[in-house]
DRENDO-1510 file (C-alpha; in Angstrom, 1 decimal, always signed):
<recs>
REC; n; res; u; v; w
REC; 1; UNK; +25.0; +42.1; -13.1 .
REC; 2; UNK; +24.3; +44.9; -11.2 .
REC; 3; UNK; +25.4; +48.0; -12.1 .
REC; 4; UNK; +27.0; +50.5; -9.7 .
REC; 5; UNK; +28.2; +53.7; -9.5 .
REC; 6; UNK; +32.8; +54.0; -9.0 .
REC; 7; UNK; +35.8; +55.0; -9.8 .
REC; 8; UNK; +39.2; +54.4; -9.4 .
REC; 9; UNK; +41.4; +57.4; -9.0 .
REC; 10; UNK; +44.4; +57.2; -11.1 .
REC; 11; UNK; +46.2; +60.6; -9.2 .
REC; 12; UNK; +45.4; +63.2; -7.4 .
REC; 13; UNK; +42.5; +65.9; -8.0 .
REC; 14; UNK; +41.9; +69.5; -6.0 .
REC; 15; UNK; +38.9; +69.0; -4.5 .
REC; 16; UNK; +37.3; +73.2; -4.3 .
REC; 17; UNK; +34.2; +74.4; -3.4 .
REC; 18; UNK; +33.0; +77.8; -5.7 .
REC; 19; UNK; +30.5; +80.2; -4.9 .
REC; 20; UNK; +27.9; +81.0; -6.4 .
REC; 21; UNK; +27.8; +78.8; -10.1 .
REC; 22; UNK; +24.9; +78.8; -11.9 .
REC; 23; UNK; +25.2; +74.7; -12.4 .
REC; 24; UNK; +23.2; +72.4; -10.0 .
REC; 25; UNK; +25.7; +70.1; -8.3 .
REC; 26; UNK; +26.3; +66.5; -10.4 .
REC; 27; UNK; +24.2; +64.0; -8.9 .
REC; 28; UNK; +25.7; +60.6; -7.2 .
REC; 29; UNK; +22.9; +58.5; -7.1 .
REC; 30; UNK; +20.4; +61.0; -6.6 .
REC; 31; UNK; +19.8; +61.4; -10.2 .
REC; 32; UNK; +18.2; +65.0; -9.6 .
REC; 33; UNK; +18.7; +68.5; -11.7 .
REC; 34; UNK; +17.6; +70.6; -8.2 .
REC; 35; UNK; +20.4; +73.3; -7.9 .
REC; 36; UNK; +21.8; +73.9; -4.6 .
REC; 37; UNK; +19.5; +76.0; -2.6 .
REC; 38; UNK; +22.5; +77.7; -0.5 .
REC; 39; UNK; +24.2; +79.3; -3.9 .
REC; 40; UNK; +27.1; +77.0; -3.4 .
REC; 41; UNK; +28.0; +74.4; -6.0 .
REC; 42; UNK; +31.0; +72.6; -5.1 .
REC; 43; UNK; +33.2; +72.0; -8.6 .
REC; 44; UNK; +33.3; +68.5; -9.2 .
REC; 45; UNK; +33.8; +65.8; -12.0 .
REC; 46; UNK; +30.5; +64.6; -13.3 .
REC; 47; UNK; +29.6; +60.7; -13.2 .
REC; 48; UNK; +31.8; +58.1; -15.0 .
REC; 49; UNK; +29.9; +56.8; -18.2 .
REC; 50; UNK; +28.7; +53.1; -18.2 .
REC; 51; UNK; +31.4; +52.3; -20.2 .
REC; 52; UNK; +33.6; +53.9; -18.7 .
REC; 53; UNK; +32.8; +52.1; -15.3 .
REC; 54; UNK; +33.1; +48.6; -16.4 .
REC; 55; UNK; +36.0; +49.4; -17.8 .
REC; 56; UNK; +37.8; +50.6; -14.8 .
REC; 57; UNK; +36.4; +47.9; -13.2 .
REC; 58; UNK; +39.0; +45.7; -14.3 .
REC; 59; UNK; +41.2; +47.0; -13.8 .
REC; 60; UNK; +40.6; +47.0; -10.2 .
REC; 61; UNK; +39.2; +42.9; -9.7 .
REC; 62; UNK; +40.8; +41.1; -6.9 .
REC; 63; UNK; +41.4; +37.5; -6.9 .
REC; 64; UNK; +39.6; +35.9; -4.4 .
REC; 65; UNK; +42.7; +34.0; -3.0 .
REC; 66; UNK; +44.3; +38.2; -2.4 .
REC; 67; UNK; +41.6; +38.9; +0.3 .
REC; 68; UNK; +43.6; +37.6; +3.5 .
REC; 69; UNK; +41.9; +40.3; +5.9 .
REC; 70; UNK; +39.1; +42.7; +5.8 .
REC; 71; UNK; +38.3; +45.7; +8.1 .
REC; 72; UNK; +35.5; +47.6; +8.0 .
REC; 73; UNK; +35.0; +51.5; +9.5 .
REC; 74; UNK; +32.3; +54.1; +9.0 .
REC; 75; UNK; +29.3; +55.4; +10.6 .
REC; 76; UNK; +25.8; +54.2; +11.2 .
REC; 77; UNK; +25.0; +54.1; +7.7 .
REC; 78; UNK; +27.1; +50.3; +7.6 .
REC; 79; UNK; +26.8; +50.3; +11.7 .
REC; 80; UNK; +23.6; +49.6; +11.5 .
REC; 81; UNK; +20.8; +46.8; +10.1 .
REC; 82; UNK; +18.1; +45.2; +12.1 .
REC; 83; UNK; +16.9; +47.1; +14.6 .
REC; 84; UNK; +15.3; +43.9; +16.8 .
REC; 85; UNK; +15.9; +40.1; +17.1 .
REC; 86; UNK; +18.5; +39.2; +17.3 .
REC; 87; UNK; +20.2; +40.8; +14.7 .
REC; 88; UNK; +20.1; +43.8; +16.2 .
REC; 89; UNK; +23.3; +44.8; +18.7 .
REC; 90; UNK; +21.8; +46.7; +22.1 .
REC; 91; UNK; +25.3; +47.7; +22.1 .
REC; 92; UNK; +26.1; +51.3; +21.8 .
REC; 93; UNK; +27.4; +51.3; +18.8 .
REC; 94; UNK; +24.2; +49.3; +16.9 .
REC; 95; UNK; +27.0; +46.9; +14.9 .
REC; 96; UNK; +23.9; +44.9; +13.5 .
REC; 97; UNK; +24.8; +41.2; +12.4 .
REC; 98; UNK; +23.2; +42.0; +9.2 .
REC; 99; UNK; +25.2; +45.8; +8.6 .
REC; 100; UNK; +26.5; +45.7; +5.4 .
REC; 101; UNK; +30.5; +44.8; +6.6 .
REC; 102; UNK; +29.0; +41.5; +8.0 .
REC; 103; UNK; +27.0; +40.5; +5.2 .
REC; 104; UNK; +30.0; +41.1; +2.7 .
REC; 105; UNK; +31.9; +39.3; +5.0 .
REC; 106; UNK; +30.2; +36.6; +4.3 .
REC; 107; UNK; +30.4; +36.6; +0.9 .
REC; 108; UNK; +33.9; +36.7; +1.3 .
REC; 109; UNK; +34.1; +33.5; +2.7 .
REC; 110; UNK; +35.4; +31.8; +6.2 .
REC; 111; UNK; +38.8; +32.4; +5.3 .
REC; 112; UNK; +38.4; +36.1; +5.2 .
REC; 113; UNK; +39.7; +37.5; +8.9 .
REC; 114; UNK; +37.3; +40.4; +9.3 .
REC; 115; UNK; +37.2; +43.5; +12.0 .
REC; 116; UNK; +34.2; +45.6; +12.3 .
REC; 117; UNK; +34.9; +48.8; +13.5 .
REC; 118; UNK; +31.8; +50.3; +12.2 .
REC; 119; UNK; +30.2; +52.9; +15.7 .
REC; 120; UNK; +27.1; +54.6; +14.7 .
REC; 121; UNK; +27.2; +58.3; +15.4 .
REC; 122; UNK; +30.9; +58.2; +14.6 .
REC; 123; UNK; +32.6; +61.7; +12.4 .
REC; 124; UNK; +36.0; +61.9; +9.8 .
REC; 125; UNK; +37.7; +62.9; +13.4 .
REC; 126; UNK; +37.1; +59.2; +15.6 .
REC; 127; UNK; +38.9; +57.4; +12.7 .
REC; 128; UNK; +42.4; +58.7; +14.1 .
REC; 129; UNK; +40.6; +60.3; +17.7 .
REC; 130; UNK; +38.5; +58.7; +20.2 .
REC; 131; UNK; +35.1; +59.1; +20.5 .
REC; 132; UNK; +34.3; +59.9; +23.3 .
REC; 133; UNK; +30.2; +60.6; +25.1 .
REC; 134; UNK; +30.1; +61.6; +28.5 .
REC; 135; UNK; +26.6; +61.5; +29.0 .
REC; 136; UNK; +26.3; +57.9; +28.2 .
REC; 137; UNK; +29.9; +57.3; +29.9 .
REC; 138; UNK; +31.2; +56.1; +26.7 .
REC; 139; UNK; +35.1; +56.0; +25.4 .
REC; 140; UNK; +35.4; +54.1; +22.2 .
REC; 141; UNK; +39.2; +54.1; +20.7 .
REC; 142; UNK; +39.4; +55.3; +17.4 .
REC; 143; UNK; +38.6; +53.2; +14.9 .
REC; 144; UNK; +42.0; +53.2; +13.2 .
REC; 145; UNK; +43.3; +51.5; +16.0 .
REC; 146; UNK; +41.7; +48.3; +15.0 .
REC; 147; UNK; +42.9; +48.8; +11.2 .
REC; 148; UNK; +45.2; +46.2; +10.6 .
REC; 149; UNK; +48.5; +47.4; +8.9 .
REC; 150; UNK; +48.0; +43.8; +6.7 .
REC; 151; UNK; +44.6; +44.3; +5.3 .
REC; 152; UNK; +43.7; +43.5; +1.5 .
REC; 153; UNK; +40.4; +45.1; +1.6 .
REC; 154; UNK; +39.0; +48.4; +3.9 .
REC; 155; UNK; +35.3; +49.4; +3.4 .
REC; 156; UNK; +34.7; +53.4; +5.1 .
REC; 157; UNK; +31.7; +54.9; +5.1 .
REC; 158; UNK; +31.9; +58.6; +6.4 .
REC; 159; UNK; +30.7; +62.1; +5.8 .
REC; 160; UNK; +27.3; +62.6; +7.2 .
REC; 161; UNK; +28.1; +62.9; +10.7 .
REC; 162; UNK; +30.4; +66.0; +10.7 .
REC; 163; UNK; +27.2; +67.6; +8.3 .
REC; 164; UNK; +25.0; +67.0; +11.6 .
REC; 165; UNK; +23.1; +64.6; +10.0 .
REC; 166; UNK; +21.6; +63.6; +13.9 .
REC; 167; UNK; +20.1; +67.4; +13.9 .
REC; 168; UNK; +18.9; +67.8; +10.3 .
REC; 169; UNK; +16.9; +64.5; +10.9 .
REC; 170; UNK; +14.5; +65.9; +13.6 .
REC; 171; UNK; +14.5; +68.9; +11.4 .
REC; 172; UNK; +12.8; +66.6; +9.0 .
REC; 173; UNK; +10.9; +64.5; +11.2 .
REC; 174; UNK; +9.9; +67.6; +12.8 .
REC; 175; UNK; +8.3; +68.7; +9.7 .
REC; 176; UNK; +6.9; +65.4; +8.6 .
REC; 177; UNK; +4.9; +65.2; +11.9 .
REC; 178; UNK; +4.0; +68.9; +11.2 .
REC; 179; UNK; +6.0; +71.1; +12.5 .
REC; 180; UNK; +6.8; +75.0; +11.7 .
REC; 181; UNK; +9.6; +74.3; +10.6 .
REC; 182; UNK; +12.1; +75.0; +6.8 .
REC; 183; UNK; +14.8; +72.7; +7.5 .
REC; 184; UNK; +16.0; +73.9; +4.0 .
REC; 185; UNK; +16.4; +77.8; +5.2 .
REC; 186; UNK; +17.4; +76.2; +9.3 .
REC; 187; UNK; +20.4; +74.5; +7.9 .
REC; 188; UNK; +21.5; +77.3; +5.6 .
REC; 189; UNK; +24.4; +78.1; +6.6 .
REC; 190; UNK; +26.1; +75.2; +8.6 .
REC; 191; UNK; +25.7; +73.1; +6.0 .
REC; 192; UNK; +27.4; +75.9; +3.4 .
REC; 193; UNK; +30.3; +75.3; +6.2 .
REC; 194; UNK; +30.4; +71.6; +7.0 .
REC; 195; UNK; +30.2; +71.3; +2.8 .
REC; 196; UNK; +33.0; +73.6; +2.3 .
REC; 197; UNK; +35.1; +71.5; +5.4 .
REC; 198; UNK; +34.3; +67.9; +3.9 .
REC; 199; UNK; +36.6; +67.6; +1.2 .
REC; 200; UNK; +39.3; +68.2; +3.8 .
REC; 201; UNK; +38.2; +66.0; +6.5 .
REC; 202; UNK; +37.5; +63.3; +4.0 .
REC; 203; UNK; +41.2; +63.3; +2.8 .
REC; 204; UNK; +43.0; +63.5; +5.7 .
REC; 205; UNK; +41.0; +60.2; +6.8 .
REC; 206; UNK; +42.5; +58.6; +3.7 .
REC; 207; UNK; +45.6; +59.8; +4.1 .
REC; 208; UNK; +45.5; +58.3; +7.8 .
REC; 209; UNK; +43.9; +54.8; +6.5 .
REC; 210; UNK; +46.6; +54.6; +3.3 .
REC; 211; UNK; +49.5; +54.9; +5.7 .
REC; 212; UNK; +48.4; +52.1; +8.1 .
REC; 213; UNK; +47.6; +50.1; +5.7 .
REC; 214; UNK; +49.7; +50.7; +2.3 .
REC; 215; UNK; +48.4; +47.2; +0.4 .
REC; 216; UNK; +44.5; +46.8; +1.4 .
REC; 217; UNK; +41.7; +48.3; -1.9 .
REC; 218; UNK; +40.0; +51.1; -0.2 .
REC; 219; UNK; +35.9; +51.4; -0.8 .
REC; 220; UNK; +34.3; +54.2; -0.1 .
REC; 221; UNK; +30.3; +53.8; +0.2 .
REC; 222; UNK; +27.7; +56.3; -0.6 .
REC; 223; UNK; +24.8; +57.1; +1.2 .
REC; 224; UNK; +21.2; +55.7; +0.1 .
REC; 225; UNK; +18.7; +58.9; +0.3 .
REC; 226; UNK; +16.1; +59.0; +1.8 .
REC; 227; UNK; +14.2; +60.7; -0.4 .
REC; 228; UNK; +14.0; +61.3; -4.0 .
REC; 229; UNK; +12.2; +63.7; -6.5 .
REC; 230; UNK; +11.7; +61.0; -8.3 .
REC; 231; UNK; +8.9; +58.7; -5.6 .
REC; 232; UNK; +5.9; +60.2; -3.9 .
REC; 233; UNK; +4.2; +59.4; -1.2 .
REC; 234; UNK; +2.4; +61.1; +1.9 .
REC; 235; UNK; +5.6; +61.4; +3.8 .
REC; 236; UNK; +7.2; +63.6; +0.7 .
REC; 237; UNK; +3.5; +65.6; +1.0 .
REC; 238; UNK; +4.2; +66.3; +4.4 .
REC; 239; UNK; +7.7; +67.4; +4.1 .
REC; 240; UNK; +6.2; +70.0; +0.9 .
REC; 241; UNK; +8.4; +69.8; -2.3 .
REC; 242; UNK; +11.1; +72.3; -1.2 .
REC; 243; UNK; +12.1; +70.2; +1.8 .
REC; 244; UNK; +12.9; +67.2; -0.8 .
REC; 245; UNK; +14.1; +68.9; -3.6 .
REC; 246; UNK; +16.9; +70.0; -0.4 .
REC; 247; UNK; +17.3; +67.1; +1.0 .
REC; 248; UNK; +17.9; +65.4; -2.4 .
REC; 249; UNK; +20.8; +67.6; -3.6 .
REC; 250; UNK; +22.2; +67.2; +0.0 .
REC; 251; UNK; +22.3; +63.9; -0.2 .
REC; 252; UNK; +24.3; +64.1; -3.8 .
REC; 253; UNK; +26.7; +66.4; -2.8 .
REC; 254; UNK; +27.7; +64.7; +0.0 .
REC; 255; UNK; +27.6; +61.8; -2.0 .
REC; 256; UNK; +29.8; +64.2; -4.6 .
REC; 257; UNK; +32.2; +64.9; -2.0 .
REC; 258; UNK; +32.8; +61.7; -0.5 .
REC; 259; UNK; +33.3; +60.4; -4.2 .
REC; 260; UNK; +35.9; +63.0; -4.9 .
REC; 261; UNK; +38.2; +62.3; -1.8 .
REC; 262; UNK; +37.5; +58.4; -2.9 .
REC; 263; UNK; +39.4; +59.6; -5.9 .
REC; 264; UNK; +41.9; +62.0; -4.8 .
REC; 265; UNK; +43.2; +59.1; -2.8 .
REC; 266; UNK; +43.1; +55.9; -5.0 .
REC; 267; UNK; +40.0; +54.9; -3.1 .
REC; 268; UNK; +37.0; +53.2; -4.9 .
REC; 269; UNK; +33.4; +54.4; -4.2 .
REC; 270; UNK; +30.3; +52.6; -4.4 .
REC; 271; UNK; +27.1; +53.3; -3.9 .
REC; 272; UNK; +24.0; +50.4; -5.3 .
REC; 273; UNK; +22.7; +51.8; -8.9 .
REC; 274; UNK; +18.5; +53.5; -8.4 .
REC; 275; UNK; +18.8; +53.7; -5.3 .
REC; 276; UNK; +16.0; +56.9; -6.1 .
REC; 277; UNK; +14.0; +54.5; -7.0 .
REC; 278; UNK; +14.1; +52.7; -3.4 .
REC; 279; UNK; +13.5; +55.4; -0.3 .
REC; 280; UNK; +11.3; +55.6; +2.1 .
REC; 281; UNK; +8.0; +55.7; -0.1 .
REC; 282; UNK; +8.7; +52.7; -1.7 .
REC; 283; UNK; +7.1; +49.5; -0.2 .
REC; 284; UNK; +8.6; +48.2; +2.5 .
REC; 285; UNK; +10.1; +44.8; +0.8 .
REC; 286; UNK; +11.5; +47.6; -2.0 .
REC; 287; UNK; +12.9; +50.2; +0.3 .
REC; 288; UNK; +16.9; +50.5; +1.0 .
REC; 289; UNK; +16.1; +53.7; +3.4 .
REC; 290; UNK; +13.4; +54.1; +5.7 .
REC; 291; UNK; +12.5; +58.0; +7.9 .
REC; 292; UNK; +10.5; +55.4; +10.4 .
REC; 293; UNK; +11.7; +52.3; +9.6 .
REC; 294; UNK; +8.6; +50.4; +11.4 .
REC; 295; UNK; +7.8; +48.8; +8.2 .
REC; 296; UNK; +11.6; +47.1; +7.8 .
REC; 297; UNK; +13.0; +46.7; +11.4 .
REC; 298; UNK; +14.9; +49.1; +10.4 .
REC; 299; UNK; +16.8; +52.3; +12.9 .
REC; 300; UNK; +14.8; +55.5; +12.0 .
REC; 301; UNK; +16.5; +57.5; +8.6 .
REC; 302; UNK; +19.0; +54.6; +7.8 .
REC; 303; UNK; +19.3; +51.8; +5.9 .
REC; 304; UNK; +16.6; +48.6; +6.0 .
REC; 305; UNK; +18.8; +44.8; +6.5 .
REC; 306; UNK; +17.8; +44.5; +2.5 .
REC; 307; UNK; +19.4; +47.9; +1.7 .
REC; 308; UNK; +22.3; +46.4; +3.9 .
REC; 309; UNK; +22.0; +43.7; +2.0 .
REC; 310; UNK; +22.2; +45.5; -1.4 .
REC; 311; UNK; +25.2; +47.5; -0.4 .
REC; 312; UNK; +26.8; +44.4; +0.2 .
REC; 313; UNK; +26.6; +43.0; -3.0 .
REC; 314; UNK; +27.4; +46.2; -4.6 .
REC; 315; UNK; +30.5; +46.3; -3.1 .
REC; 316; UNK; +31.3; +42.4; -3.4 .
REC; 317; UNK; +30.5; +42.6; -7.8 .
REC; 318; UNK; +32.7; +45.8; -7.8 .
REC; 319; UNK; +35.8; +43.6; -6.4 .
REC; 320; UNK; +35.9; +41.2; -8.6 .
REC; 321; UNK; +33.4; +38.8; -6.1 .
</recs>
């Protein structure tokens, strides 16, 4: 059985950011004890043990006949799979034919009605508000407009773009290329501010989803790390130990907040286990994410088609399929 990190919340819990703590952030999926370089760490519950997680899974197993309508919401970690070829999507949202929602829909079966509302670059604001990109003359309706009130299953990948992921990725790419930049220092202040704001944004997003589709099982998917302290290669050497630790810490921080927001809203958090061994340093066929995407036909700094398949299969297993 594929093992995954997932939690079902039984009651609402508070999310707070406490400053100047000495303990490292709880790790989700990245298995790091790297302490926050920012001096602030979210106060979060520890990950559930495997025994606890298994017990919780039995409580939310769904009969196959219970899923008639599945709606996928989210950002590029949900929309982007293959970057080229027949499975790629040349439209603005880049909703690949092999992204995890579409692969999950195929697992669920042809009888399930499926809506893919995912779109690259989306933030929590785009769940209830429109997406306007003036430079490309693009206007996209709020994702919640595509959420059916009779949905039985909803998956959502959100939070990364609220953290300014694109700017951070560009900084890391510059470091890889040899530029004299220190991303940890450069993004310290904005990252601390955005981390403090993220819990409230995600909680509001979940409330809107729950109001629109109160009978649905909601699955919040986490972010697989681009690098980890468990794997070393020329790429991590170019970033340096400090850069790697900061990237690992930031991914863990975001995943913790995504997880706790899901718990507080009665949703399920899912992230495939052992993601730290399937980073950009793994051999191409074992990469679930890739910094450049050249050897995996994926978008730079995004999940590979294999990573999208792994997420789809993990979600399917968690909901009892």
